[in-house]
C-alpha positions in Angstrom: 22.1 -27.2 31.0 22.1 -30.9 31.5 20.4 -32.4 34.6 22.4 -35.3 36.2 21.6 -37.4 38.7 24.6 -39.0 41.0 23.4 -42.0 43.1 25.8 -42.9 45.7 26.5 -46.9 46.7 29.8 -46.4 48.5 32.9 -48.2 47.5 36.5 -46.9 48.1 35.6 -43.7 46.3 33.4 -42.7 49.2 36.0 -44.4 52.3 37.6 -42.8 54.8 40.5 -44.1 57.0 39.2 -46.0 60.2 41.2 -47.8 62.8 39.8 -51.5 61.1 40.7 -49.3 57.7 38.9 -48.0 55.1 35.0 -47.8 55.3 32.4 -46.3 53.3 31.3 -42.9 54.9 30.8 -39.8 52.4 27.7 -39.6 51.3 26.4 -38.5 47.7 26.2 -34.6 48.3 29.6 -34.5 50.0 31.5 -36.1 46.8 29.9 -33.9 44.4 32.1 -30.9 46.8 35.5 -32.4 45.7 34.8 -31.4 42.1 32.8 -28.3 42.2 33.9 -26.9 38.9 31.0 -29.8 37.1 28.5 -27.6 38.3 29.2 -24.4 36.3 28.5 -27.2 33.2 25.8 -29.1 34.5 22.7 -29.1 36.8 24.3 -31.9 39.4 21.9 -33.9 41.8 23.0 -36.7 44.5 21.0 -39.3 46.0 22.3 -41.8 48.0 21.0 -45.3 47.4 23.4 -47.1 49.7 26.7 -46.7 51.5 28.3 -50.4 51.5 32.0 -52.1 50.3 31.2 -53.2 47.1 31.9 -56.7 48.4 28.9 -56.8 50.1 26.7 -56.1 46.7 24.0 -58.0 46.0 21.3 -58.5 43.3 19.0 -56.8 45.6 21.1 -53.8 45.7 21.1 -54.1 41.6 17.1 -53.9 42.0 17.5 -51.0 44.1 19.5 -49.3 41.6 17.1 -50.0 38.9 14.1 -48.7 40.5 15.8 -45.2 41.6 16.7 -45.1 38.0 13.6 -45.7 36.8 11.6 -43.7 39.6 13.5 -40.5 38.4 14.6 -41.5 34.8 12.0 -38.8 33.3 13.6 -36.3 35.2 17.2 -36.1 34.4 19.4 -36.5 31.2 21.9 -38.8 32.6 22.7 -41.1 35.6 26.0 -41.6 37.3 26.5 -44.5 39.8 29.4 -44.2 42.2 30.6 -47.7 43.0 33.0 -49.9 44.6 35.5 -51.8 42.0 35.5 -54.6 43.6 32.2 -55.8 42.0 32.0 -53.2 39.9 31.9 -55.2 36.6 29.1 -57.1 37.8 26.9 -54.3 38.4 27.5 -52.6 35.2 26.9 -55.9 33.5 24.0 -56.5 35.2 22.3 -53.2 34.9 23.1 -53.8 30.9 20.4 -56.3 30.9 18.0 -54.7 33.5 17.6 -51.4 32.0 17.7 -52.0 28.2 17.5 -49.4 25.4 18.5 -46.3 27.2 18.7 -43.3 25.3 20.0 -41.6 28.5 23.5 -42.6 29.6 24.0 -44.7 32.8 27.5 -44.5 33.9 29.3 -46.6 36.3 32.2 -45.2 38.0 34.6 -45.5 41.3 38.1 -45.1 42.0 41.2 -47.2 43.8 41.8 -44.4 46.1 39.6 -42.6 48.1 38.3 -39.0 46.7 39.5 -37.1 49.8 43.2 -38.3 49.4 45.7 -35.9 47.5 46.8 -38.7 45.0 43.2 -40.2 44.0 41.9 -41.0 40.8 38.2 -40.5 42.3 38.0 -36.9 41.0 39.0 -37.4 37.9 37.1 -40.6 37.2 33.7 -38.8 38.5 34.5 -35.6 36.8 34.9 -37.7 33.3 31.8 -39.5 34.2 29.5 -36.3 34.6 30.8 -35.2 31.6 30.2 -38.2 29.5 26.3 -38.6 31.1 26.0 -34.9 30.4 26.8 -35.8 26.4 23.9 -35.5 24.0 25.5 -38.7 21.9 26.0 -40.8 25.0 23.9 -43.4 26.1 23.1 -46.8 27.3 24.9 -48.6 30.3 28.7 -47.9 30.2 31.6 -48.0 32.6 34.0 -45.2 32.7 37.6 -45.5 34.4 40.9 -44.3 33.8 39.9 -42.1 30.9 38.2 -45.3 29.3 34.6 -45.5 28.5 34.0 -49.2 28.3 30.4 -50.8 27.0 28.5 -52.4 30.6 28.8 -56.0 29.6 32.6 -55.8 28.6 34.0 -54.8 31.9 36.5 -56.5 34.0 38.7 -56.0 36.6 42.3 -56.7 36.2 43.9 -54.8 38.6 44.1 -54.4 42.2 45.9 -51.5 42.8 46.6 -49.4 39.6 44.5 -46.6 38.7 44.0 -48.3 35.3 41.8 -50.9 36.7 39.4 -52.2 34.1 39.9 -53.1 30.7 37.8 -54.3 27.7 37.4 -57.6 27.4 36.8 -59.2 23.6 35.6 -56.1 22.5 36.8 -52.3 22.0 36.8 -49.5 24.3 33.8 -47.2 23.0 35.5 -43.8 23.7 38.4 -42.5 26.0 37.9 -39.1 27.7 41.0 -36.6 27.6 41.1 -32.9 28.9 37.6 -33.2 29.4 37.3 -34.0 25.7 35.2 -37.7 24.6 37.1 -38.9 21.6 34.9 -41.7 20.7 36.1 -44.9 18.5 32.6 -46.8 18.2 29.0 -44.7 17.8 26.7 -45.2 20.1 23.9 -47.4 20.1 20.8 -46.6 18.5 17.3 -47.7 19.8 13.8 -47.9 18.0 12.3 -48.6 21.3 11.7 -46.8 24.5 13.3 -48.0 27.4 13.1 -51.3 29.0 13.2 -51.6 33.2 13.1 -54.8 35.0 14.0 -55.2 38.6 13.7 -59.0 38.7 16.6 -61.3 39.1 16.7 -65.2 39.8 20.1 -65.1 41.9 19.8 -69.1 42.0 22.8 -69.1 39.8 26.6 -71.0 40.6 30.0 -70.6 39.3 31.9 -74.3 38.8 35.5 -73.4 38.2 37.1 -76.3 37.3 40.6 -77.2 38.9 42.5 -80.2 38.1 41.9 -83.3 40.3 38.3 -82.0 41.7 36.1 -84.4 43.0 32.9 -85.2 41.3 30.9 -85.1 44.2 30.7 -81.3 43.9 28.6 -81.3 40.8 26.0 -83.2 42.7 25.5 -80.9 45.3 25.5 -77.7 43.1 22.7 -79.0 40.6 20.6 -79.8 43.8 20.6 -76.5 44.9 21.0 -74.0 42.3 18.9 -73.5 38.7 21.8 -72.6 36.6 25.3 -73.8 36.4 27.9 -72.0 34.9 31.2 -74.4 34.4 34.4 -72.2 34.3 36.3 -74.6 32.2 39.8 -74.8 31.1 40.8 -73.3 27.7 38.3 -73.1 25.2 35.9 -75.6 27.0 35.2 -79.0 28.3 34.5 -81.5 30.9 37.6 -83.9 32.3 37.1 -87.5 32.5 37.0 -87.4 35.9 33.8 -85.6 36.2 32.1 -87.3 33.1 30.3 -89.8 34.5 28.8 -87.8 37.3 27.9 -84.8 35.0 26.2 -87.1 32.5 24.1 -88.7 35.2 23.2 -85.7 36.8 23.0 -83.6 33.6 20.3 -86.4 32.6 18.4 -86.1 35.6 18.4 -82.5 35.9 17.7 -81.0 32.9 14.4 -82.8 32.9 13.7 -80.6 35.6 14.4 -77.5 34.2 17.9 -77.0 34.8 20.5 -75.0 33.0 24.1 -75.4 32.0 26.3 -72.8 30.4 29.8 -73.7 29.4 32.3 -70.5 29.7 36.3 -70.8 30.1 38.8 -69.5 32.7 40.5 -67.8 29.8 40.0 -64.1 29.9 40.6 -63.2 26.1 39.1 -64.7 23.0 36.2 -66.7 24.4 34.8 -70.3 24.5 34.6 -72.8 21.8 33.6 -76.4 22.7 33.6 -77.9 18.8 37.2 -77.7 18.8 38.1 -81.1 21.4 36.5 -84.0 22.2 36.5 -82.9 25.8 34.1 -80.1 24.8 31.9 -81.1 21.5 30.7 -84.5 23.3 28.7 -83.0 25.9 28.1 -80.1 24.0 26.4 -82.3 21.2 24.7 -84.6 23.7 22.8 -82.1 25.9 22.6 -79.0 23.4 24.7 -76.8 26.3 24.8 -73.2 26.0 28.3 -71.5 25.7 29.3 -68.5 26.9 31.6 -67.9 23.6 33.3 -64.4 23.8 31.3 -63.3 26.6 32.9 -62.1 30.1 32.1 -64.2 32.9 30.4 -61.1 34.7 28.1 -60.5 32.0 27.2 -64.4 32.0 26.3 -64.9 35.5 24.3 -61.8 35.5 22.4 -62.6 31.8 21.6 -66.0 33.1 20.2 -64.3 36.6 17.9 -62.0 34.3 17.2 -64.4 31.9 15.9 -67.0 34.6 13.8 -64.5 36.4 11.9 -62.8 33.2 11.4 -66.0 30.7 8.4 -67.9 32.7 10.8 -70.6 32.8 10.8 -71.4 29.2 14.2 -72.7 27.9 14.2 -71.9 24.6 13.5 -68.3 25.0 16.1 -68.2 27.7 18.4 -69.8 25.0 17.7 -67.5 22.3 17.7 -64.4 24.9 21.3 -65.7 26.0 22.4 -65.5 22.6 20.8 -62.2 21.6 23.5 -59.6 21.9 22.8 -56.7 24.5 25.0 -53.7 25.0 27.6 -56.0 23.1 27.9 -58.7 25.3 28.3 -61.6 22.8 29.8 -61.8 19.0 31.0 -64.9 18.8 27.3 -67.1 18.9 27.9 -69.9 16.5 
């Protein structure tokens, strides 16, 4: 019988109604009690890591999760992380970088409604996740939700209330789970090396979402206070003329001090390509910017947090690491 460790972090799946709204209150062992049938097929243990609304999830919690999985890695065949949906895609991406080459599945799941409610998606999602984590062909970091299995770096929450809350962005779903059967569309990744764990992240990463008419003073402030600036630009990527003078001045000053700029796009599907328009090509060529291409925003942010903390400040190592595919995160790098 496969041994599965359930790691509970709170979220909607573990919430109860209070006078102040839904609040995480259901503990890990009680979550399993709502799906007792899984214990006829799997040896499931439960551990409470934290009990928070996922809005309060931080890189410190990711490090705690990774350390917990590392501490128990040899004792279990698979892991299921119960998590709130609001930052679930960030956690799935972060764990993809912090736990690499895992032949054992690490599944992140949750629900849109609490598990104690009659009309809930929680019991199905949790049952599907344990089924996937206990399957010998499963591995790596994935998100299981609404019957879909999504690579941890490709998940994005696209619906606020519906049970099919997550999509796989710019990459096919890995599998579907129907009537307790796993139907795989892509073969699992194979790893020649053993698992590699890292609990180190640098959270001095900031996102600048461009809007028409944005004041340039904001660019100066962000460069002063952060190590990596991710620019969420319009379309396929570029800097508007109203920001160009300040952007160039700040880039010349701060790149020499080791600051990093990554260009991404506000458009969810199909990714960036700064070579197409002058507003993008010029700045990319002048400063050799890194570009997110088809990566999700969640993967871009967490990958830079990981690289900043694990490359010893070596820009070329960070650049090559950024374009190295991890858990299907980037396919379109040029």
